N, C-alpha and C positions, 0 to 999 in steps of 0.2 A: 584517416588512419584506419587500417584494417583491424576490426575488432575480433576478439576471440572469446569463446565461451568456455568457462571452466566451472564444473559443478563441484563446489567444496562446501564443507560444513560451516555453519555460522554458530557463534556463541552469543547469546543475548544477555546483557548485563544491565541492571539486575534482572534475575529470572522472574520474580513474582512480586517483589515488594514495591509498594508505591513510594514515591519520593516524599520526604518529610517537610513540613512547614511549621515553623515556630513563630509565635506572636510576641513582640516585645513592645512594651508601653513606656513612653517617655512623657513626663509631665512637669519636669523642672521643680518638683516639690510643691506644686500648686494644688494638688489633689490630696484629699485625705486617704487613709488606708482603705476604708470601705468603698469610697467612690472609685479609687484606682482598681480595686478588685472587680467592681461592677463593670467598668469600662473594658478591662482586660477580658473578662469572661464574655462580655457582649461581642467583642471583636473576634474572639475565637469561635463563637457560634456562627458569626457571619462567614468566617473563613471556611468552616465545615460545610455550611450551606452552599457555598459557591464553588468549592474546589473538590477534586477527587483525591487530593493529597492527604497524607496522614498527618493531621494536625496534632503536634505534640506540645506538651507544656514545657516551656523553657525555664531552666533554673534561674532564679532571680530575674523574672520577666519584667519587673517594675524597675525602670531606670529613672534616676533623679534628673539627669541632664536632658538636653534636647538638641538633636542634630540639625533639624530643619532641612535645608537643601544642601548640606555639606556631604558630598559623596564619601570622602575619606572617613568621616565620622560614622556614616551609615555602614560602611564596610567593616569598620572596627567593631561596631555593635553586633553586626551579623556574625562576624568571625568567632565571637564568644560562644555561639550556639553551634553545635555540631549537626546542623541540618542543611539540606540542599537549598532550602528557601527560608527566608525570614521576612516577616511582615512587621515593619517598624511603624508604630503609630505614635505621633507626637501630639499632645493635647495641651493647649494653652487657654485657661479660663480668661474671659473678658469681663469688664465692669458691668455690662448689661446682663450678666448671668449666662451668656452664651459661651460657646467653645470654638476656638480656631483649631482645626485638625489638619495635621500633615500626615500623609500615608505614603510609605515607600515600600516597594517590593524589591528585595535584594536576592539575586540568584548567586549563591556563594560558589557554585561550580563554574559557571560561565562568566561571573563577574559583572553581570548587567544590573542596572538599577533603573527602576521606573517609579516616578513620583506623581502624586496628585495632592491637591489641597482643597479644603472646603472651609469657608468662614461663617461665623455667626450661627453655629448650630445649637439649637436648644438641647439641653441634656436629655430631655425626654424623647427627642427625635433622633438621637445619635445613631441608633441601629438603622433607621430608615435612610439617613444621609450617608452612612458608611457603606451601605450595600452597593449602590452604583459606583462609588469610588473604588472599592476593592474589586468589583467585577471588571472594571476597566484596566486593572493592573494585573489580573491573573493571566499568566501565559496561556496560550491557546491549548496546549497539550494538558494543562493542569485543570481545565474546566471540568465541571461535573459531567460524567459520562464520556470523558475523553482520555486519551493517552497519547503517546508519541513515540517516535523512533528517530535515531540520529546515526549517521555514518562516521567512521573515524577519519581524521585528517582530511585529505583531499579527495577521498572517495565520494561518490555520488549515489543517491538513491533514486530508484524509479518505483513509485508507490502507486499501485492501482493504475498503472499506465502513465502517470504524470512524473516527469523528470524534475528533480530538485537540485538546488545548488549545494556545493560542498559545505559541510558543517551546518547546514540548515536543520533545525529541529522541526520535524514534520508532525503536525498535530493530526490525529486520526480518532474517529469515533471508536469506542471500545468494541472489539470484535475481530473477526479474521480479515486480513488484508494481504494482497499480493505485494511482496517487497523484493525488489532486485537490488543487490549491492554491486555497483560498478566501480572497479578499481582503476586508478590512473593508467595501469599497465595494459588495460583492455580486458582483463578477466572479469567475469560476472558470475554472480550466484543468484539463482532463482529460488525463492522460498516463499512459504505461506506462514505469516506470523499472526498469532492471536494477541491483539493489543488489549491490555487490562487497564482499567480506570486508574489514572494517577501514576501510571508506570511509564517511564521513559526508557525505551530499549536502546542499548548501545550495541550496534552490530559490529562484530569483529570476525575476521577470517581466521580460522585456526591455522597456525603456522605449518603444522604437519600436513595440512591439506593443500597448501599453496605450492604450485609446481616449482621445481628448481629450474635455473636457466638451462636451456638446451632440451628440456622435455617437450615432447610433441603435444600440441594443443589443437583441438579441432576448431576451425574458423567459426566465428559466431554466425548462427543461422545455417550452418552446414546441414544439420539434421533436417530442418524444415525444407531446405532446398532439395536435398536428396529425396525426401519423401515426395516432393512435387514431381521430380524427374521419374521416379519409380511409378507413381500413380498415373502420370501421363503416358508412360511407355506401356503399362499394362492395358490402359484404355485403348491405345493405338493398336496393340496386338488383338484385343477383343474385336475392334472394328474390322481389322483384316480378317479375323476368323469368321465374322459374319458374311463378308464377301465370298470367302471360300465356301461356306455353307450354302449361300445362295447359288453359287455355280454348280455345286453338287446337286442341289434340288432341281435346277433346270436340266442338268445332264442326265439325271435319272429318268426323265420323261422323254428322252430322245427316241427310244425304241418303241414307244407306245403310239400306235396309229389310231386316230380318232374315227369314230363311226359317222362319217359325213359324206354325202354325195353318193354316186353310183359308179361302179359296184361297191357294196359295203364290204371292203376287205380290211376290217378294223381288228384291233387286238381284242381278244375275248375278255370278258369280265374277270374270270378267275386268274388270268395272267396279268391284267392291268391293275387289279385291286392292290396287291402288295407293292407294286411299283409306285402308285399314287400315295400309299401310306408312307413309304420310305421318303418320297419327295416332300411330303408334308412335315415329317420329322426334321429334315434338313432345313426347311423354311422356318419352322418354329425356333430351332436352335439359332439360326441366323438372326432372327428378330431379337432374341434375348441377348445375344452377343452384341448386336448393334446398340441396343438401349444401354446395356451396362458399360460398353466401351465409351459411348458418348458422355455418360455421367462421370466416368473416371477421368476422361480428358478434361472435362469442365472443372472437376475438383483439383486436378493437377495444375491446371492453368491458374486457378484461384490461389492455391498455395504459393505458386511462384510469384504472382503479383503481390500477395501479402508480404512475403519475405523481402521482396525488392523494396516495397514502400517502407517497411519497418527498418530496413538497413539504412535507407537514405535519411529517415527521420532522426536516426541516432548520430 
C-alpha cells in the first residue's frame, strides 16, 4: 500500500503526571492492627523503591478478606481504588510463624493481572522476599527511571526506528525519543517526545489537523526523494560545468606559440602571461566544480538509496 506523510499535531495524555499505584493488604483477619500497618508500610516502601509511579495511600487499605488467585475478586478490590494500578498483597500466617504471601499487580485501565506467590517467609525477612516478587510484576514502563508511550486503537508506533504492534505499551528510558505515529490510513506524524519517569503517554492525533477526504497529501518519502533528485541534478550540472571550464582553459592557450625549436617565432611574455593566467583560472574553476559535483552526485545517490530501502522496510 502506498504510504503518505502527513505532519499533524499530537496531544500527549497525561501531559506530566505519573500514573498512580495504590497498595492494598489482605490478611483475612489473621494479623493484628500494628502488624498490618507494618506490612502495609513495608510494601509501600518496596513499591516506591522499584517503580517510578506515584504511590498513593489507598483509603481503607487493610482488607479482611483474601482473594488469592481469583481474578474477579482482585479486580473488584482494585476497582474500589481510583488509581491506574493496584498492588494487592495477601498475607496468611502459618503455624511455624512464617507467612505465605500472594502478590498481584492489577492494571485497572487495561484490565491485566499479574500474580506471584512466595511461601514460608519469616516476618523479619518480608521486605527482602517481597522485593524480587514485586520487581517481577512491575510493568516495564513503570520501572524506576522508565516511562512509556502507547498509540490509540489500531495505530502503530515507530520509536527510535523500531516498529511496534498496535496497542503495545512501549517502555522507554526517561528522556527524549523519536516517536512516529502511523495511522491505519497511511498518514504519519513525526515528533520528538520527552518521556518522564512513571508517565505513560497516550498519543492522539488532533481531529482538526487530520485531513478530510479528498485533500491532497504528499506521498511518504516524497520530500527525501525530491531532495535526492535535486542534489543529484545539481551535482551533474557542476560536473558538466567543470568540463566546460576545462575546454575554455585549453581554448585560451590555442593562440599562444611556445618558444621551441628554430626559428624562435614564439609569443612574447607580455602577451602570453595574461593568457596563461586566464587559462589557470578556468582550470581551477573546473577542478572545484568537478569535486563539488562528484560530492553532490554521491549525496544524491545516497539519499535515493536510503529512501528506497526505508520505503521497502515499511
